[in-house]
C-alpha positions as CSV (number, residue, x, y, z in Angstrom):
1,M,111.2,176.2,129.0
2,L,113.2,176.4,125.7
3,D,113.7,179.9,124.4
4,K,112.0,180.0,121.0
5,Y,114.9,182.2,119.8
6,N,117.6,179.7,120.8
7,P,119.1,178.5,117.5
8,K,120.5,175.3,119.0
9,G,117.1,174.3,120.4
10,K,115.4,174.9,117.1
11,I,118.0,172.7,115.3
12,V,117.6,169.9,117.9
13,L,113.8,170.0,117.5
14,L,114.1,170.0,113.7
15,L,116.5,167.0,113.7
16,T,114.3,165.1,116.1
17,F,111.3,165.7,113.9
18,M,113.1,164.6,110.8
19,A,114.4,161.5,112.5
20,L,110.9,160.5,113.6
21,S,109.4,161.2,110.2
22,G,112.2,159.2,108.5
23,A,111.6,156.2,110.8
24,L,107.9,156.2,110.2
25,L,108.4,156.5,106.4
26,L,111.0,153.7,106.4
27,G,108.7,151.5,108.5
28,F,105.9,152.0,106.1
29,V,108.0,151.2,103.1
30,L,109.4,148.0,104.7
31,Y,106.0,146.9,105.8
32,Q,104.5,147.4,102.3
33,R,107.4,145.6,100.6
34,H,107.5,142.7,103.0
35,F,103.8,142.0,103.3
36,N,102.4,143.4,100.0
37,W,99.3,144.6,102.0
38,P,97.3,147.7,101.4
39,I,97.4,149.1,104.9
40,D,94.4,151.4,104.6
41,R,92.2,148.4,103.9
42,I,93.2,146.2,106.8
43,S,90.3,145.1,109.0
44,F,89.5,142.2,111.2
45,D,87.1,140.8,108.5
46,N,89.7,141.0,105.8
47,M,92.3,139.2,107.9
48,H,89.8,136.5,108.9
49,A,88.8,136.0,105.2
50,Q,92.5,135.8,104.2
51,K,93.1,133.0,106.8
52,R,90.1,131.1,105.4
53,V,91.4,131.5,101.8
54,L,94.8,130.2,102.8
55,E,93.2,127.2,104.6
56,F,91.2,126.5,101.4
57,L,94.4,126.5,99.3
58,D,96.0,124.2,101.7
59,R,93.1,121.7,101.5
60,A,93.2,122.0,97.7
61,G,96.8,120.8,97.8
62,W,98.4,124.1,96.6
63,K,101.4,125.4,98.6
64,P,102.1,129.1,98.0
65,R,105.7,130.1,97.4
66,S,106.4,133.7,96.7
67,E,102.7,134.5,96.1
68,K,100.7,136.4,98.7
69,V,97.0,136.0,99.3
70,I,95.5,139.4,99.8
71,V,91.9,140.2,100.6
72,E,91.1,143.2,98.5
73,K,87.5,143.9,99.3
74,V,84.6,142.7,101.4
75,G,81.4,143.4,99.6
76,D,78.0,144.1,101.2
77,D,75.4,142.8,98.7
78,L,76.5,139.2,98.6
79,G,78.6,139.0,101.7
80,L,81.4,138.6,99.2
81,A,85.1,138.6,100.1
82,R,87.3,139.0,97.1
83,A,90.8,137.7,97.5
84,V,93.5,138.4,94.8
85,L,96.5,136.1,94.4
86,L,99.4,138.4,93.9
87,K,102.9,137.6,92.9
88,K,106.1,139.5,92.8
89,S,107.8,140.3,89.5
90,H,110.5,142.6,88.2
91,D,107.8,145.0,87.1
92,G,106.0,145.1,90.5
93,V,102.9,143.1,91.2
94,S,100.7,141.1,88.8
95,V,97.4,139.4,89.2
96,P,97.5,135.8,88.0
97,G,94.1,134.7,89.3
98,V,91.2,135.6,91.5
99,L,89.4,133.7,94.4
100,F,85.9,134.6,95.5
101,L,84.9,133.6,98.9
102,V,81.1,133.3,99.4
103,G,80.1,132.1,102.8
104,R,81.8,128.8,103.4
105,Q,82.2,128.0,99.7
106,Y,84.9,129.2,97.3
107,I,84.8,130.1,93.7
108,L,88.0,130.1,91.6
109,V,87.8,132.5,88.7
110,G,90.4,133.2,86.1
111,R,93.8,131.5,85.7
112,L,96.5,131.0,88.2
113,F,100.2,130.7,87.3
114,D,103.2,129.6,89.3
115,S,105.4,132.6,89.9
116,Q,108.6,130.7,89.4
117,T,108.0,128.3,86.6
118,G,105.1,130.1,84.8
119,R,103.1,126.8,84.8
120,D,99.4,127.1,84.7
121,L,98.1,125.8,88.0
122,S,94.4,126.3,87.2
123,P,93.7,122.7,86.1
124,D,95.1,121.4,89.3
125,L,92.8,123.6,91.4
126,F,89.6,123.4,89.4
127,G,87.6,120.4,90.5
128,R,89.3,120.0,93.9
129,M,86.3,121.5,95.6
130,P,82.8,121.9,94.1
131,I,82.0,125.4,92.9
132,M,78.9,126.3,94.8
133,F,76.8,129.5,95.3
134,D,73.9,130.2,97.6
135,V,71.2,131.1,95.0
136,N,69.1,132.6,97.8
137,R,71.5,135.6,97.5
138,L,70.4,136.4,94.0
139,N,67.5,138.8,93.4
140,L,65.3,137.4,90.7
141,N,62.5,139.8,91.2
142,R,62.7,141.4,87.7
143,A,64.7,138.6,86.0
144,H,63.6,137.0,82.7
145,K,62.0,133.6,83.4
146,R,60.6,130.8,81.3
147,G,59.5,127.3,82.2
148,S,57.9,126.2,85.5
149,S,56.3,128.9,87.7
150,E,56.8,126.6,90.8
151,P,60.2,125.0,89.9
152,R,62.1,122.4,91.8
153,V,65.2,123.3,89.8
154,V,66.1,126.8,88.8
155,I,68.9,127.4,86.3
156,V,70.2,131.0,86.3
157,E,72.2,131.7,83.1
158,Y,74.6,134.6,82.7
159,G,74.9,135.0,79.0
160,D,76.3,137.2,76.2
161,Y,74.7,137.8,72.8
162,G,78.1,137.7,71.2
163,C,79.0,134.3,72.8
164,E,79.0,131.3,70.4
165,A,78.6,128.9,73.3
166,C,75.5,130.9,74.5
167,A,74.0,130.7,71.1
168,K,74.4,126.9,71.0
169,L,72.9,126.7,74.5
170,E,69.9,128.7,73.5
171,K,68.9,125.8,71.2
172,V,68.9,123.5,74.3
173,W,66.5,125.4,76.5
174,Q,63.2,124.6,75.0
175,P,63.8,120.8,74.7
176,L,65.0,120.8,78.3
177,L,62.0,122.7,79.6
178,D,59.7,120.5,77.6
179,N,61.3,117.3,79.1
180,F,61.5,118.7,82.6
181,P,58.3,120.6,83.6
182,D,59.7,121.3,87.1
183,V,62.6,123.4,85.7
184,Q,62.8,127.1,85.3
185,H,65.3,129.0,83.2
186,V,66.3,132.5,84.3
187,Y,68.4,134.7,81.9
188,K,70.7,137.5,83.1
189,H,73.0,139.6,80.9
190,F,76.7,139.6,81.2
191,P,78.0,141.2,77.9
192,L,81.7,141.0,77.3
193,S,81.9,143.5,74.5
194,D,80.5,146.9,73.5
195,G,78.4,145.3,70.8
196,S,77.0,142.7,73.1
197,R,76.1,145.3,75.7
198,Y,74.3,147.3,73.1
199,L,72.2,144.3,72.2
200,A,71.6,143.5,75.9
201,E,70.3,147.1,76.4
202,I,68.1,146.8,73.4
203,A,66.6,143.6,74.8
204,E,66.0,145.3,78.1
205,A,64.4,148.3,76.4
206,V,62.1,145.9,74.5
207,Y,61.2,144.2,77.8
208,L,60.3,147.6,79.4
209,Q,58.1,148.6,76.5
210,N,56.5,145.2,75.7
211,E,57.4,142.4,78.2
212,A,55.8,139.7,76.0
213,K,58.3,140.5,73.2
214,F,61.5,139.9,75.3
215,W,62.0,136.2,74.6
216,E,61.4,136.7,70.9
217,I,64.0,139.4,70.5
218,H,66.3,137.4,72.8
219,Q,66.2,134.4,70.5
220,R,66.7,136.5,67.5
221,F,69.8,138.1,69.0
222,M,71.2,134.7,70.0
223,S,70.5,133.0,66.7
224,A,72.4,135.3,64.3
225,D,76.1,134.9,63.4
226,K,77.7,138.1,64.7
227,G,81.3,137.3,63.8
228,N,83.5,140.3,62.8
229,W,80.7,142.8,63.3
230,D,81.4,146.5,63.7
231,E,79.2,149.0,65.5
232,T,77.3,150.0,62.4
233,A,76.5,146.3,61.5
234,T,75.4,145.6,65.0
235,K,73.0,148.5,65.1
236,R,71.7,147.7,61.6
237,F,71.1,144.1,62.7
238,A,69.3,145.1,65.9
239,H,67.0,147.5,64.0
240,V,66.1,144.8,61.4
241,Q,65.2,142.4,64.2
242,L,63.1,145.0,66.0
243,K,61.1,145.8,62.8
244,Q,60.6,142.1,62.1
245,S,59.2,141.7,65.6
246,G,56.7,144.6,65.0
247,L,58.6,147.1,67.2
248,D,59.7,150.7,66.4
249,P,63.5,151.0,66.5
250,E,63.3,154.7,67.2
251,Q,61.2,154.2,70.3
252,I,63.6,151.6,71.5
253,E,66.5,154.0,70.9
254,Q,64.7,156.7,72.9
255,A,64.3,154.2,75.8
256,L,68.0,153.5,75.7
257,R,68.8,157.2,75.9
258,R,66.7,157.5,79.1
259,G,69.1,155.1,80.7
260,E,67.0,152.5,82.5
261,P,67.9,149.5,80.1
262,G,71.6,150.2,80.8
263,K,71.0,150.2,84.5
264,R,69.3,146.9,84.3
265,V,72.2,145.3,82.4
266,S,74.7,146.8,84.9
267,R,72.7,145.3,87.8
268,D,73.0,141.8,86.2
269,Q,76.7,142.3,85.7
270,A,77.3,143.4,89.3
271,E,75.5,140.4,90.8
272,F,77.8,137.5,90.4
273,P,81.6,137.1,89.6
274,V,81.4,135.7,86.1
275,S,84.7,134.8,84.4
276,R,83.3,133.7,81.1
277,T,79.9,133.0,79.4
278,P,77.8,131.1,79.7
279,T,77.9,130.7,83.5
280,L,75.1,128.7,84.9
281,I,73.9,128.4,88.5
282,I,71.8,125.2,88.8
283,N,70.2,125.5,92.2
284,S,73.5,125.9,94.0
285,E,76.0,124.3,91.6
286,V,78.0,126.6,89.3
287,V,78.8,125.5,85.8
288,V,81.2,127.7,83.8
289,G,81.6,127.6,80.1
290,A,80.0,125.6,77.2
291,I,77.8,122.7,78.2
292,E,76.0,120.1,76.0
293,Y,72.4,119.0,76.3
294,G,73.3,115.6,77.7
295,D,75.4,117.0,80.5
296,L,72.8,119.6,81.4
297,K,70.1,117.0,81.4
298,R,72.2,114.7,83.7
299,I,72.7,117.6,86.2
300,V,69.0,118.5,86.2
301,A,68.0,114.8,86.7
302,E,70.4,114.6,89.7
303,K,69.0,117.8,91.2
304,L,65.4,116.5,90.8
305,A,66.3,113.1,92.3
306,F,67.9,114.8,95.4
307,K,64.9,116.2,97.3
308,G,67.0,118.3,99.6
309,D,68.3,120.4,96.7
310,S,65.0,121.6,95.3
311,V,64.0,125.3,95.4
312,S,61.0,127.5,95.3
313,V,60.7,131.1,94.1
314,K,59.3,133.5,96.7
315,G,59.5,137.3,96.5
316,G,61.9,137.3,93.7
317,S,64.6,135.2,95.3
318,L,65.1,131.4,95.7
319,D,64.2,129.6,98.9
320,A,65.6,126.1,99.4
321,K,63.2,123.4,100.4
322,R,64.9,121.3,103.0
């Protein structure tokens, strides 16, 4: 047994401990630099999802160079694996684009740039595979619905009251629902600014106080030109619309302070990976960005013609009729 008062023994032990610690630290640094992988998040599921994302990119015809595909998080609610395409730069790591893996389908969100040339690769990737989403994963229990109560086609819209394309789309819904009685439109909030979020929370407060008034206030908020508005102008506009709808702005503001309208908006935002508004989910097909009446009409007609793609609403979610 080594004498605890032996100076040479203590030095040997200290040096050995330092050498082992240094080796572990060096290994950790080298591993991080070489693989760009957050070690504390490694799991079998993450590694499996990473492999599938790489296989998808290969099928799409894109060959990674210095980029690394990293699975950042595996969510529980939607079975969602989020993969972030990272690239090295002089300043560290940047995020040029995001891939969302949902089941066996993939959704490309954002823009992807070549790390060497800076060329935008997004147009080459978009359209290579259909953007699909299993609508049965969406909870529509307390969503805002209009149109058919027993639809064959359900269109879920993620919209923003400050979005010009959403305002144009709002004019399309009634003619579409009139021409297609088997269609249901579901609206969910995805505000992209503080002002838009305030209006979304106001709309939810109206719904909680007087459900029948929701679509009226929704259309009023969509129809107005809200360019270059500040916080004061947005609040003044909302209160005018409430009064004209026969509602008490002070009661609505009190409902906002209680917090439930904000929670409802946040739930909508957390439900689906939206990159821009409007984003539509038409049965299982995802359409991102502005869309004209003719294109929307064509997609709906195709869904109605394909019997295997119709849906029914049961218990607040969508069940496919096969």
